[in-house]
C-alpha positions in Angstrom: -15.6 -7.5 -27.7 -11.9 -7.0 -27.8 -9.9 -4.9 -25.4 -8.0 -2.3 -27.4 -5.0 -2.7 -25.1 -4.5 -6.2 -26.4 -3.5 -5.0 -29.9 -2.2 -1.6 -29.1 1.2 -1.0 -30.9 4.1 0.2 -28.8 4.5 4.0 -29.0 7.9 3.7 -30.7 6.5 1.4 -33.4 4.1 3.9 -35.0 5.9 6.3 -37.5 5.3 10.0 -37.5 5.1 10.3 -41.3 1.8 10.7 -43.2 0.0 7.4 -43.9 -3.2 5.4 -44.1 -4.2 2.8 -41.5 -6.6 -0.1 -41.3 -8.4 -1.7 -38.4 -9.3 -5.4 -38.8 -11.7 -7.5 -36.8 -10.9 -11.0 -35.4 -11.7 -12.6 -38.8 -9.3 -10.3 -40.6 -11.9 -8.2 -42.3 -11.1 -4.5 -42.7 -13.7 -2.5 -40.7 -12.3 1.0 -40.8 -9.8 2.9 -43.0 -8.4 6.3 -42.1 -5.6 8.7 -43.1 -3.4 11.0 -41.1 -0.9 13.8 -41.5 1.1 12.0 -38.8 0.2 8.4 -37.9 1.6 8.4 -34.4 -0.7 10.9 -32.7 -3.8 9.8 -34.8 -3.5 6.1 -33.9 -2.6 6.9 -30.3 -5.9 8.8 -30.0 -7.8 5.5 -30.5 -6.0 3.8 -27.6 -6.9 6.3 -24.8 -9.4 5.5 -22.1 -12.3 3.9 -24.0 -14.9 5.7 -22.0 -13.5 9.0 -23.3 -14.1 8.1 -26.9 -17.1 8.9 -29.0 -19.7 6.1 -28.7 -19.3 5.0 -32.4 -15.5 5.1 -32.1 -15.8 3.0 -28.9 -17.7 0.4 -30.9 -15.1 0.4 -33.7 -12.1 -0.1 -31.4 -13.7 -2.8 -29.4 -14.8 -4.6 -32.5 -11.3 -4.5 -34.0 -8.6 -7.0 -33.2 -5.6 -5.5 -34.9 -4.4 -2.3 -36.7 -1.9 -1.9 -39.5 -0.6 1.1 -41.5 1.1 2.1 -44.7 3.5 5.1 -44.8 3.2 7.4 -47.9 5.3 10.4 -49.0 2.6 13.1 -49.1 -0.8 13.9 -47.7 -2.3 13.8 -51.2 -1.0 10.3 -51.7 -2.6 9.4 -48.3 -5.9 10.8 -49.7 -5.6 8.7 -52.8 -4.7 5.5 -51.0 -7.5 6.0 -48.4 -10.1 6.2 -51.2 -8.7 3.1 -53.0 -8.8 1.1 -49.8 -12.4 2.2 -48.9 -13.5 1.2 -52.4 -11.7 -2.1 -52.2 -12.6 -3.2 -48.6 -16.0 -1.4 -48.1 -15.4 -1.0 -44.4 -18.5 -1.0 -42.2 -17.4 1.9 -40.0 -16.6 4.3 -42.9 -19.2 6.7 -44.2 -20.7 5.4 -47.5 -22.7 7.6 -49.8 -25.3 5.6 -51.6 -27.6 7.0 -54.3 -31.2 7.2 -53.1 -32.1 6.3 -56.7 -30.3 5.4 -60.0 -29.7 8.5 -62.1 -29.6 8.4 -65.9 -26.9 10.2 -67.9 -26.9 11.3 -71.5 -23.9 9.5 -73.1 -22.1 9.9 -76.4 -19.9 6.9 -77.3 -17.0 8.9 -78.8 -14.8 5.9 -78.8 -16.8 4.2 -81.6 -16.3 4.8 -85.3 -19.8 6.1 -85.5 -20.6 7.7 -82.1 -24.0 7.0 -80.7 -26.2 9.2 -78.4 -28.1 7.2 -75.7 -29.4 7.2 -72.2 -27.1 5.2 -69.8 -27.0 4.2 -66.2 -24.5 2.4 -64.0 -20.7 2.3 -64.3 -18.9 4.7 -66.6 -17.2 3.4 -69.7 -13.9 4.6 -71.3 -14.2 6.6 -74.4 -17.7 7.8 -73.6 -18.7 11.4 -72.7 -21.4 11.8 -70.1 -23.7 14.7 -69.4 -25.9 14.9 -66.4 -27.1 13.2 -64.2 -30.7 14.0 -64.9 -33.7 13.5 -62.6 -35.6 11.6 -65.3 -34.8 9.6 -68.4 -37.7 11.3 -70.3 -36.0 14.7 -69.8 -33.0 13.4 -71.7 -35.0 12.0 -74.5 -36.9 15.2 -74.9 -33.7 17.2 -75.1 -32.1 14.7 -77.6 -35.2 14.8 -79.8 -34.9 18.6 -80.1 -31.2 18.5 -80.8 -31.3 15.8 -83.5 -32.8 18.4 -85.8 -29.5 20.3 -85.7 -27.1 17.5 -84.9 -28.4 14.3 -86.6 -26.2 11.9 -84.7 -26.9 8.2 -84.7 -29.1 6.9 -81.8 -29.8 3.4 -82.9 -28.4 0.2 -81.4 -25.5 -1.8 -82.9 -28.0 -4.5 -84.2 -30.2 -2.0 -86.0 -27.2 -0.2 -87.4 -25.8 -3.4 -88.9 -29.1 -4.5 -90.4 -29.7 -1.1 -92.0 -26.2 -1.4 -93.6 -26.9 -4.9 -94.9 -30.2 -4.0 -96.5 -29.0 -0.5 -97.7 -32.0 1.3 -96.2 -31.9 3.6 -93.2 -34.4 3.6 -90.3 -37.3 6.0 -89.9 -35.1 8.7 -88.3 -32.9 8.7 -91.4 -35.9 9.4 -93.6 -37.3 12.3 -91.4 -33.9 14.0 -91.1 -33.1 13.2 -87.4 -30.2 10.9 -88.3 -27.5 11.5 -90.9 -27.7 7.8 -91.8 -24.0 6.8 -91.6 -25.2 3.2 -91.9 -25.9 3.6 -95.6 -23.0 6.0 -96.3 -24.8 9.3 -96.5 -22.0 10.8 -94.4 -18.4 9.7 -94.0 -17.1 8.6 -90.6 -15.2 11.9 -90.3 -18.3 14.0 -91.0 -20.4 12.0 -88.5 -17.6 12.3 -85.9 -17.7 16.1 -86.4 -21.5 16.1 -85.8 -21.0 14.2 -82.6 -18.3 16.6 -81.4 -20.6 19.5 -82.1 -23.3 17.8 -80.2 -21.0 17.3 -77.2 -19.8 21.0 -77.4 -23.4 22.2 -77.3 -24.2 19.9 -74.3 -21.0 21.1 -72.5 -22.3 24.7 -72.6 -20.7 26.1 -75.8 -24.1 27.0 -77.2 -23.6 30.6 -78.5 -21.6 29.8 -81.6 -24.1 27.3 -82.9 -27.1 29.7 -82.5 -25.0 32.5 -84.1 -24.0 30.2 -87.0 -27.5 29.1 -87.8 -28.8 32.7 -87.6 -26.0 33.8 -90.1 -27.0 30.9 -92.4 -30.7 31.8 -92.2 -30.0 35.4 -93.1 -27.8 34.3 -96.1 -30.5 31.9 -97.3 -33.2 34.6 -97.0 -31.0 37.1 -98.9 -30.6 34.5 -101.7 -34.3 33.9 -101.7 -34.0 30.3 -100.5 -37.0 30.7 -98.2 -37.6 27.0 -97.6 -34.0 26.5 -96.4 -34.3 29.7 -94.3 -37.5 28.4 -92.7 -35.8 25.1 -91.9 -32.9 27.0 -90.3 -35.4 29.1 -88.3 -37.0 25.9 -87.0 -33.5 24.6 -86.1 -32.8 27.8 -84.1 -36.2 27.3 -82.3 -35.3 23.7 -81.4 -31.9 24.9 -79.9 -33.6 27.6 -77.9 -36.2 25.2 -76.6 -33.4 22.8 -75.5 -31.7 25.6 -73.7 -34.9 26.6 -71.9 -35.0 23.2 -70.3 -32.0 24.1 -68.2 -32.3 27.2 -66.0 -29.6 29.9 -66.1 -28.4 30.3 -62.5 -25.0 31.9 -63.0 -24.6 34.7 -65.5 -20.8 34.2 -65.9 -21.0 30.8 -67.7 -19.6 29.1 -64.6 -18.7 25.4 -64.5 -19.2 24.2 -61.0 -20.6 21.5 -58.8 -22.5 22.9 -55.8 -22.8 20.5 -52.8 -25.0 20.9 -49.7 -25.8 18.7 -46.7 -28.7 18.3 -44.2 -27.9 16.2 -41.3 -29.1 15.0 -37.9 -27.4 12.7 -35.3 -28.0 9.5 -37.3 -28.2 10.4 -41.0 -27.2 13.0 -43.6 -28.7 13.9 -46.9 -26.5 15.3 -49.7 -27.6 17.2 -52.8 -25.4 18.4 -55.7 -26.3 20.6 -58.6 -24.1 20.2 -61.7 -23.8 23.7 -63.3 -22.2 23.9 -66.7 -22.1 27.0 -68.7 -24.0 28.8 -66.0 -27.0 26.4 -66.4 -28.1 23.5 -64.1 -27.3 20.4 -66.2 -28.1 17.8 -63.6 -29.0 17.1 -59.9 -28.0 14.2 -57.7 -28.8 13.1 -54.2 -27.5 10.6 -51.5 -28.6 9.6 -48.1 -25.8 8.4 -45.7 -26.0 6.7 -42.3 -23.4 8.1 -39.9 -21.6 5.0 -38.6 -18.6 7.0 -37.2 -18.0 10.2 -35.4 -17.8 12.7 -38.3 -18.5 16.4 -38.6 -19.6 18.4 -41.7 -16.0 18.9 -42.8 -15.3 15.1 -42.7 -18.5 14.4 -44.5 -17.6 16.8 -47.3 -14.1 15.2 -47.6 -15.5 11.7 -47.9 -18.2 12.9 -50.3 -15.7 14.5 -52.7 -13.6 11.3 -52.5 -16.4 9.1 -53.6 -18.0 11.4 -56.2 -14.8 12.2 -58.1 -12.9 9.1 -57.3 -15.4 7.2 -59.5 -15.6 9.9 -62.2 -12.3 11.9 -62.4 -13.3 13.3 -65.7 -16.3 15.0 -64.1 -14.2 17.4 -61.9 -15.3 21.0 -62.8 -13.4 24.3 -62.5 -15.2 25.1 -59.2 -16.4 22.9 -56.4 -18.6 24.8 -54.0 -19.2 23.2 -50.6 -21.0 24.1 -47.3 -17.8 23.6 -45.3 -14.1 23.1 -46.2 -12.6 19.7 -45.5 -10.1 19.6 -42.6 -7.2 19.1 -45.1 -8.7 21.4 -47.8 -5.3 22.1 -49.5 -4.6 18.4 -49.9 -8.1 17.7 -51.2 -7.8 20.5 -53.7 -4.5 19.2 -54.9 -6.0 15.8 -55.3 -8.8 17.2 -57.4 -6.4 19.2 -59.5 -4.5 16.0 -60.1 -7.7 14.3 -61.4 -8.7 17.2 -63.6 -5.2 18.1 -64.8 -5.9 21.8 -64.2 -6.7 24.2 -61.4 -9.7 23.5 -59.2 -11.2 26.2 -56.9 -12.5 24.4 -53.8 -14.3 26.9 -51.5 -17.3 28.0 -49.5 -19.2 30.8 -51.3 -19.8 33.7 -49.0 -22.0 36.1 -51.0 -23.7 36.8 -54.4 -25.4 34.4 -56.8 -23.2 31.4 -55.8 -24.1 31.8 -52.2 -27.8 32.0 -53.1 -27.5 28.9 -55.2 -25.8 27.0 -52.3 -28.8 28.0 -50.1 -31.1 26.6 -52.7 -29.2 23.3 -52.8 -29.3 23.2 -48.9 -33.1 23.5 -49.0 -33.2 20.6 -51.4 -31.0 18.6 -49.1 -33.3 19.4 -46.2 -36.4 18.3 -48.1 -34.6 15.1 -49.2 -33.8 14.2 -45.6 -37.4 14.9 -44.5 -38.7 12.9 -47.4 -36.4 10.0 -46.7 -37.6 9.9 -43.0 -41.2 10.2 -44.0 -41.1 7.5 -46.6 -39.3 5.1 -44.2 -41.7 5.9 -41.3 -44.9 6.1 -43.5 -44.6 2.7 -45.2 -47.2 0.3 -43.7 -45.1 -2.8 -44.2 -42.0 -1.2 -42.6 -44.1 0.0 -39.6 -45.5 -3.5 -39.1 -42.0 -4.9 -39.2 -40.8 -2.3 -36.7 -43.5 -3.1 -34.2 -43.0 -6.8 -34.6 -39.2 -6.4 -34.0 -39.9 -4.4 -30.8 -42.3 -7.0 -29.6 -39.8 -9.8 -30.1 -36.7 -7.9 -28.9 -38.3 -6.6 -25.7 -40.4 -9.7 -25.0 -43.7 -7.8 -25.0 -47.0 -9.7 -24.7 -48.3 -7.8 -27.8 -47.1 -5.4 -30.4 -46.8 -1.9 -29.0 -49.5 -0.2 -31.0 -49.4 2.8 -28.7 -46.0 4.1 -27.6 -45.5 7.1 -25.3 -42.1 8.8 -24.9 -41.0 11.2 -22.3 -38.2 13.7 -22.3 -37.1 16.4 -19.7 -35.6 19.7 -20.8 -34.1 22.4 -18.5 -31.4 25.1 -18.4 -29.1 24.4 -15.5 -32.0 23.3 -13.4 -34.3 26.2 -14.2 -37.5 26.3 -16.3 -37.8 22.5 -16.1 -40.3 21.1 -18.5 -41.2 17.7 -19.9 -42.9 16.4 -23.0 -45.0 13.4 -23.8 -45.4 12.3 -27.4 -47.6 9.5 -28.7 -47.0 7.2 -31.6 -49.9 4.9 -32.6 -49.3 2.2 -35.2 -45.8 3.6 -35.8 -47.1 7.1 -36.7 -47.1 10.3 -34.5 -50.5 11.2 -33.0 -50.0 14.9 -32.4 -53.4 15.5 -30.9 -52.3 13.3 -28.0 -49.1 15.1 -27.3 -48.9 16.6 -23.8 -46.4 18.9 -22.0 -45.6 19.4 -18.4 -44.2 22.2 -16.3 -42.2 20.3 -13.7 -42.8 21.4 -10.2 -39.7 19.8 -8.7 -37.7 21.7 -6.2 -34.3 23.2 -6.8 -31.4 20.7 -6.5 -33.3 17.8 -8.0 -32.0 16.0 -11.1 -33.4 14.3 -14.2 -34.4 11.1 -12.3 -36.6 13.0 -9.8 -38.2 15.1 -12.6 -38.8 12.0 -14.7 -40.4 10.3 -11.7 -42.7 13.3 -11.2 -43.8 13.4 -14.8 -44.6 9.7 -15.0 -46.4 9.9 -11.7 -48.6 12.8 -12.8 -49.4 11.2 -16.1 -50.5 7.8 -14.8 -52.2 9.2 -11.7 -54.4 11.2 -14.1 -55.1 8.0 -16.0 -56.1 6.1 -12.8 -58.3 9.0 -11.6 -60.1 9.2 -14.9 -60.6 5.5 -14.9 -61.9 5.5 -11.4 -64.4 8.3 -12.2 -65.8 6.3 -15.1 -69.5 5.8 -14.4 -70.7 4.5 -17.7 -69.3 2.7 -20.8 -68.7 5.9 -22.8 -66.5 7.4 -20.0 -64.8 4.0 -19.5 -63.8 4.1 -23.1 -62.0 7.4 -22.6 -64.7 9.8 -24.0 -65.6 13.0 -22.2 -69.4 13.1 -22.1 -69.5 16.9 -22.1 -67.2 17.6 -25.1 -67.4 14.3 -26.9 -63.6 14.3 -27.3 -61.1 11.8 -25.8 -60.0 12.6 -22.3 -56.4 13.8 -21.9 -54.9 10.8 -20.3 -57.6 8.2 -20.9 -55.6 5.6 -22.9 -52.7 3.6 -21.4 -49.8 2.8 -23.7 -48.5 -0.6 -24.4 -44.9 0.8 -24.2 -43.4 3.7 -22.3 -40.1 5.0 -23.6 -38.0 7.4 -21.5 -35.0 9.4 -22.9 -32.1 8.1 -20.9 -30.3 5.1 -19.5 -30.7 3.0 -16.3 -31.2 5.9 -13.8 -34.1 7.4 -15.8 -35.6 3.9 -16.4 -35.4 3.1 -12.7 -37.1 6.4 -11.8 -39.9 5.8 -14.2 -40.2 2.2 -12.9 -40.6 3.4 -9.3 -43.4 5.8 -10.4 -45.3 3.0 -12.1 -44.7 0.6 -9.2 -45.9 3.1 -6.6 -49.1 3.6 -8.6 -49.6 -0.2 -8.9 -49.5 -0.1 -12.7 -48.2 -3.4 -14.1 -49.7 -3.7 -17.5 -47.5 -1.1 -19.1 -44.0 -2.0 -20.4 -41.1 0.4 -19.9 -37.8 0.9 -21.7 -35.1 3.6 -21.9 -33.2 4.6 -25.1 -29.7 5.9 -24.3 -28.2 8.4 -26.7 -24.7 7.2 -26.5 -24.8 3.9 -28.2 -28.6 3.8 -28.9 -28.9 1.1 -26.3 -32.3 -0.1 -25.1 -32.5 -0.5 -21.3 -35.1 -2.6 -19.5 -35.9 -2.0 -15.8 -33.6 -4.0 -13.4 -31.4 -5.4 -16.2 -27.7 -5.1 -15.9 -27.1 -5.2 -19.6 -28.9 -3.4 -22.4 -30.7 -4.8 -25.4 -28.7 -3.9 -28.5 -30.7 -3.7 -31.6 -28.9 -3.8 -35.0 -28.4 -0.4 -36.5 -30.4 -1.5 -39.6 -33.3 -2.6 -37.4 -36.6 -0.9 -38.2 -37.6 -1.3 -34.5 -34.6 0.8 -33.4 -35.4 3.4 -36.1 -38.9 3.7 -34.7 -37.6 4.1 -31.1 -35.2 6.8 -32.4 -38.0 8.7 -34.2 -40.1 8.6 -31.0 -37.2 9.8 -28.9 -36.2 12.6 -31.3 -39.8 13.8 -31.5 -40.1 13.9 -27.7 -36.8 15.8 -27.5 -38.0 18.3 -30.2 -41.4 18.8 -28.4 -39.7 19.4 -25.0 -37.2 21.8 -26.4 -39.9 23.8 -28.1 -41.9 24.1 -24.9 -38.8 25.0 -22.9 -37.9 27.8 -25.4 -41.5 29.2 -25.1 -41.2 29.2 -21.3 -37.8 30.9 -21.4 -39.1 33.5 -23.9 -42.1 34.2 -21.7 -39.9 34.5 -18.6 -37.7 37.0 -20.4 -40.8 39.0 -21.5 -42.1 39.3 -18.0 -38.7 40.3 -16.6 -39.3 43.9 -17.6 -42.3 44.0 -15.2 -40.6 42.1 -12.4 -38.9 45.2 -10.9 -42.0 47.3 -10.6 -42.8 47.4 -6.8 -46.2 45.9 -5.9 -46.8 44.3 -9.3 -47.2 40.6 -8.5 -47.4 37.6 -10.8 -51.2 37.7 -11.1 -51.3 41.3 -12.3 -48.3 40.8 -14.6 -50.1 37.9 -16.2 -53.3 39.9 -16.5 -51.5 42.8 -18.2 -49.8 40.6 -20.8 -53.0 38.6 -21.4 -54.9 41.8 -22.0 -52.4 43.5 -24.4 -51.0 40.3 -25.9 -47.3 41.4 -25.9 -44.9 43.6 -24.0 -44.5 45.7 -27.1 -48.2 46.6 -27.2 -48.1 47.2 -23.4 -45.3 49.7 -23.8 -47.3 51.6 -26.4 -50.4 51.9 -24.1 -51.1 55.0 -22.0 -52.2 55.2 -18.4 -55.9 55.1 -19.1 -55.6 52.0 -21.3 -53.5 50.2 -18.6 -56.0 51.2 -15.9 -58.8 49.4 -17.7 -57.1 46.0 -16.9 -58.9 44.2 -14.1 -57.0 44.6 -10.8 -54.9 47.6 -12.0 -55.6 50.9 -10.3 -54.6 54.4 -11.3 -51.4 54.4 -9.2 -50.3 51.0 -10.5 -51.1 52.0 -14.1 -49.0 55.1 -13.7 -46.1 53.0 -12.3 -46.3 50.6 -15.1 -46.2 53.3 -17.8 -43.4 55.1 -16.1 -41.4 51.9 -15.7 -41.8 50.8 -19.3 -41.1 54.3 -20.7 -37.9 54.7 -18.6 -34.5 54.0 -20.3 -33.3 50.5 -20.2 -31.9 49.7 -16.8 -33.5 52.8 -15.2 -36.7 51.5 -13.7 -38.0 54.1 -11.2 -39.2 53.2 -7.7 -42.9 54.2 -7.3 -45.1 54.7 -4.2 -48.1 52.7 -5.2 -50.4 54.4 -2.7 -49.7 57.9 -4.1 -48.3 57.3 -7.5 -45.3 59.5 -6.6 -42.0 58.6 -8.2 -39.4 58.2 -5.4 -35.9 59.7 -5.6 -32.8 57.5 -5.6 
């Protein structure tokens, strides 16, 4: 790893103008591209104390061996140059949005003499108009099949088109009226071009005039007693209406907009975009991105817009609705306007139909992220690879088929709880999850709490094993219930959330209990480093490693489970606080009251007689409870529990 001070530019060398900069590694490869309103403060921020930088930024500056920059005239130019360099160099530390699948488009080759309608994927071509993307190719073909009744545009390949012209006979679509047969001269190139333009106008959202025209022609044919032609026009109107029904109306004002939303965690982000044209959803698209740099939602949005519209400048709509504005929103909007050649409204919708649509897209993004994680974690081959990678990287005697992870949660040293989650064969085993209310004294820290939790868990394991008097109990089965005992099974691998201090505390607990067959590691959040007991240096797994991904899932699940329990404890603590100030009402009777009534709200609605029916609550105490809970907030009266008399202040 390079020391950033070895390639740090002198402060006076860095200009203060806007510009774009590149970090290169020792082999000269560009590993990061960024832009700045002023290059000097931005670049100087990378060369502060390395320990003060974000972990991913630390990795970037220590991987780099040099930095260079280019000054530009405006911030919009910086945005354009940054996108060009990211596309050219594909830097490893920049966010890259990659499609989670290949999306098909409906394409019309307007650049040809006889335009063709077809389904296309991949890179965009000049002279071709695109509509979509669509979720499925069959959805495009269904729509095209309906529209060819009204707009009989050519759909055949160049080879079929040439052969039909040579033999002087059109294909089947020409005979059934779903192609105007320009191959045999039934229409002129100009007439066929006009048909293709009408098709594109309809797909772009200008649908009303075509339906109105057909209705007018149908009435005229009916009035002239041309009933067969009127019936044909009626069927054409029905085909157009069925095509319109396939795309839902979401905005009544015929808005053209792209609506973006993100769902993210510490490691990845899922992006969804709905393409709305003419008030209707014309397409949907999704990406999953791995966060390889320190970025917030605003930065993710900026990079997203760069990559989406940089590749397809003709696709920029009138409105771009996003969950958060980019940090340099005015410059990004100016860049989009330059691509579109007209005004672009870049904003966050606050209310109304557009806000509701954004929330719908956000739900889709959340589901996409969950689905991505589930698919990756649920694949049998992937799980097998992950377990094998962990066995090799951690030098384990066998693959860790059972992994237990522990996390501690507290609020400034109060309400300390811990969680234990279990993954078997790479999947969560929620029936084996356990939670702990830590009994440590005030002033202790994470290491002492971790030591206590590991000690309690494995002491129970040793006790249950020692009590085993027959084969069934020795196998971890409770003879009375027939269910597995709580702590009967030892894991092959214990994971603690933390670095060397937490690992050392857990190792001491296992050593004190004489347990040697269980392997132990810690996963530190900063650089996702894996720490082994007694090692001075961590095991660094590649970010693409399935083994690291499994450890991250286990750690995140333990954190979630601990936080959930901690919130429950805090909520319960706040609930009982209304009873704490009643003189003579101790913890046991408070618990009995809440257990009997189920909630503080129901207890407040109870009268003296109902409260007095609780075991251990006498008439004087019941009266004191009712008086205290019926008093105004902050005015809990003092009560003589022997007489029930309310004492004066």
